[in-house]
Structures are given as C-alpha cells and as structure tokens.
C-alpha positions as CSV (number, residue, x, y, z in Angstrom):
1,M,-10.7,-1.2,25.6
2,H,-9.3,-3.1,28.4
3,S,-9.3,-6.3,26.5
4,K,-7.1,-4.8,24.1
5,K,-4.7,-3.4,26.6
6,R,-4.5,-7.0,28.0
7,N,-3.9,-8.7,24.6
8,K,-0.2,-9.6,24.1
9,R,-0.9,-11.8,21.7
10,I,0.5,-9.3,19.3
11,N,4.2,-9.4,18.6
12,F,5.9,-6.1,17.7
13,F,9.3,-5.7,15.9
14,Y,10.7,-2.2,16.3
15,G,13.3,-0.6,13.8
16,L,17.0,-0.5,13.7
17,G,18.4,2.1,16.1
18,D,15.3,1.9,18.4
19,K,15.1,0.1,21.4
20,P,12.2,-1.1,23.6
21,S,12.0,1.7,25.8
22,D,11.2,3.9,22.9
23,Y,7.8,2.4,22.5
24,G,6.5,2.3,26.0
25,A,3.6,3.7,25.0
26,L,2.6,0.7,22.9
27,S,3.7,-1.5,25.5
28,K,0.3,-2.1,27.1
29,Y,-1.1,-3.1,23.7
30,L,1.9,-5.0,22.1
31,N,4.6,-7.7,23.0
32,I,7.7,-5.5,22.3
33,I,10.2,-8.2,21.1
34,K,13.6,-7.3,22.3
35,I,15.9,-7.5,19.1
36,D,19.9,-8.0,18.8
37,W,20.6,-6.3,15.6
38,N,24.1,-7.9,15.6
39,N,22.1,-11.3,15.5
40,P,18.5,-10.4,14.0
41,G,16.4,-13.8,14.1
42,S,18.0,-14.8,17.2
43,E,14.9,-13.8,19.1
44,K,12.9,-15.9,21.1
45,V,9.3,-14.9,19.8
46,P,6.1,-16.3,21.4
47,Q,3.2,-17.7,19.2
48,C,0.9,-14.9,18.3
49,D,-2.0,-14.2,15.9
50,T,-0.9,-10.6,14.8
51,V,2.6,-9.4,14.2
52,V,3.6,-5.6,13.6
53,G,6.9,-4.5,12.0
54,F,8.2,-0.9,11.9
55,S,11.0,0.0,9.3
56,M,13.8,-2.6,9.6
57,G,11.6,-4.6,11.9
58,C,9.1,-5.3,9.3
59,F,11.9,-7.5,7.7
60,L,11.8,-9.8,11.0
61,A,8.0,-9.6,11.0
62,L,7.9,-10.8,7.4
63,D,10.3,-13.6,8.4
64,Y,8.1,-14.5,11.1
65,A,4.9,-14.6,8.7
66,E,7.0,-16.8,6.3
67,K,7.2,-19.6,9.0
68,H,3.9,-19.1,11.0
69,R,0.3,-18.8,10.1
70,I,-1.2,-15.8,11.6
71,K,-4.3,-13.7,11.1
72,K,-2.9,-10.2,10.6
73,L,0.6,-8.9,9.6
74,V,0.9,-5.2,10.0
75,L,3.9,-3.5,8.4
76,C,4.7,0.2,9.4
77,S,6.8,2.1,6.9
78,L,8.3,-1.0,5.2
79,P,11.9,-0.1,3.7
80,V,13.1,-1.0,0.3
81,C,13.5,-4.6,-0.2
82,E,13.9,-6.6,-3.5
83,N,11.2,-9.0,-3.0
84,V,9.2,-10.6,-0.4
85,G,8.4,-14.3,0.1
86,P,5.1,-15.9,0.5
87,V,3.6,-15.0,4.0
88,K,1.2,-17.1,6.0
89,A,-1.1,-14.1,6.6
90,D,-4.9,-13.9,6.5
91,E,-4.7,-10.2,6.1
92,I,-1.7,-7.8,5.5
93,I,-1.9,-3.9,6.6
94,F,0.6,-1.4,5.2
95,L,1.1,2.0,7.1
96,V,3.0,4.6,6.0
97,G,3.3,8.5,6.9
98,E,2.3,10.8,4.8
99,K,5.8,12.4,4.7
100,E,7.4,9.3,3.5
101,K,6.7,9.6,0.0
102,W,9.8,7.5,-0.9
103,I,8.2,4.3,0.9
104,L,5.0,4.8,-0.8
105,K,6.2,3.8,-4.0
106,E,8.0,0.6,-2.7
107,I,4.9,-0.4,-0.8
108,N,3.0,-0.3,-4.1
109,R,5.5,-2.2,-5.6
110,V,5.6,-5.1,-3.1
111,R,1.7,-5.1,-2.6
112,K,1.4,-6.4,-6.2
113,S,3.5,-9.2,-5.7
114,M,1.7,-10.6,-2.5
115,K,-0.9,-13.0,-2.9
116,S,-2.8,-12.3,0.9
117,R,-5.3,-9.7,1.0
118,S,-3.6,-6.4,1.8
119,Q,-4.7,-2.8,2.7
120,L,-2.8,0.7,2.6
121,F,-3.4,3.5,5.0
122,M,-1.6,6.6,4.6
123,I,-1.3,8.6,7.7
124,L,-1.7,12.3,7.4
125,G,1.1,14.4,8.6
126,A,3.1,11.4,9.9
127,K,6.7,11.0,9.4
128,H,9.1,7.9,10.0
129,K,8.0,7.5,13.6
130,I,5.2,5.8,15.3
131,T,3.7,8.8,17.0
132,G,0.7,10.9,17.2
133,N,-1.9,10.0,14.5
134,Y,0.7,7.0,13.3
135,R,0.1,5.2,16.6
136,K,-3.6,6.1,16.6
137,K,-3.7,4.5,13.3
138,L,-1.6,1.3,14.5
139,L,-3.9,0.9,17.4
140,E,-7.2,1.1,15.2
141,V,-5.7,-1.7,13.0
142,I,-4.8,-4.1,15.4
143,G,-8.0,-3.6,17.1
144,N,-10.1,-4.8,14.4
C-alpha cells in the first residue's frame, strides 16, 4: 500500500467546475494536474505511465494519451463526445456510476470505436462524483 501512496506517476485531470482541493483524498495516490479551464491544454503535465480523467477532464486525459504512449488510461464518467482519436494506451478502463445511465450509453458507443483493449466498470450506488465506492474502485484499478 505504501508504494501506491508514493506513486505520483499517475496524472489526474479533474472535471470542469472542480478544483484540486476537491481531490485532497486522492492527492496521496495521484498527481492532481491544476487545470486552467479558460485555456485547457496549457498545463505542464509530467510524463507518466497512467492517466486518469474525470468528466470533462477525460478530454484532457484523452489528449495526453493521443500524444504520449502510456500503460493505462482511466476515464471516469466520460461525457458525450463525437469521436475519440487513436490513443497510445495499452489498456483503457472506463468507470461510471450506477446513477449515470445517460453516460453509460455514450461509453458503450465510444468503446466500440477504440482499438485498445478496454474494460468497463459500473460502480453500484455511485453518482457523478468520485467519493465512496467510486473512489474505492478508482484506487483499485490504478493499483493493478
């Protein structure tokens, strides 16, 4: 468990309207990238093996994975999008809360268009927030 806590080679892009301090509980496991939503994509992002995006932050995570080879891309509550470009990820994991049924249909459509191996996990009782069971599942999938 201690090695996971010290592993800052996992970058995390949070959603629109959130701020880094909203993810204090995750900051011991993840490198929380400070996002300027007036100029997204301008962030200095350290090289990493795993990228996690939540909600609108998924688009920044996808952008990173299109430009850099990574081992794992974790997309939490991916919002509606037209299409996803080719990503350089060995594995893609989609997480979605049980109460986000509108997102589930979108994720299934996007998964079909991706060439990388992917998995989908629905978190029971979870809403559009990384707390409780959602946070537990996220920590589980990044620890593998």
